[in-house]
Every structure is written in C-alpha cells, then in structure tokens.
N, C-alpha and C positions, 0 to 999 in steps of 0.2 A: 528257564527264563530268569533273567536277573531283574529284581525290583529296582526301578530307577530311582526311588528315594523321594522324588517330589514331581509334580506335573505342572506346567505352566497354566493349563486350562483343564476345565472339567471335561471337555470333549476329548483331550489327550488321555486323561484318566479312564474315560469310558472305553476308548479304543484299546488302551493297554489291557484292561481287565477283560474285555471280550476276547482279545488275542490270547491271553493267559488261560482263560477258561477253555477256549478251543484247543490250545496246545494240550492241556491237561487231559482233556476227553479223548483226543484223537491220536495224540502222539506218544504221551508219557507212560511207558510201562511200568505200571504200578506193583511193586513188590507184594503188597498184600493181596493181590488179585493174581498172583502167579505169573507175574511179567506179562499180563494181558491188559491192554488199554481199557479204560472204562467204558468206552462206547461198545466194544466187542461184547463186554460182560452184560451190558444193559440189553444188549440185542440177542443174547443167548448163543453167540457164536463161539464163546469160550469152551463150550462143551466139545464142539468139534475140534477145535484147537488143542485141547488137552488130549483128545484121543490120539490125534496126529503125532503130538509130542511123545506120547506114551509109546505108540507104535515104533517110532523112530527109535527111542531109547531101548526097546526090547530088542530090536534089530541089532543095534550097535553092541548089546549085551551078548547076543548069541554069537556075534563075530569077534568080540574082543572081551571076554568075561573078566580077564585079568585087569582091566580098566575100571572094573566095579568091585572092588574089595568087599563091600558090604552086601553084595548080591544085587 
C-alpha cells in the first residue's frame, strides 16, 4: 500500500489507516515471520503451515536432490 502523502479529512485518514492495518495483518507475508501473515502467526496456524512447507520441501528433495546443493 502506498502512503498517499496527505488526507483531505480525518475520516479519510482513519479509513486509510484501518485498511492499511487490515492489509498488513491479513495479506502481507512478512519475511521476519517466514513469509507467514501476522494473523496466522497470532492464531498459531504458522506451526501447521511450516510443517506442510517442510514436508513439501522434503518430498521435492527426495525427487530432485540435485536441486538442493546444500542438502
């Protein structure tokens, strides 16, 4: 989301800020959380997602180990 620079009214600023916070928590994959959205981390869903991700990577490694030079 691009910051608009200024707002014509306080209501516009509040709407933009609310939308920005909603986007960040529900859509933005944050690198510091392992590309998981903050909402899923807060709810504890990241544990299951990381397990699925690891399982997928392990299967890919077994099928094509040459694509994983560091193992």
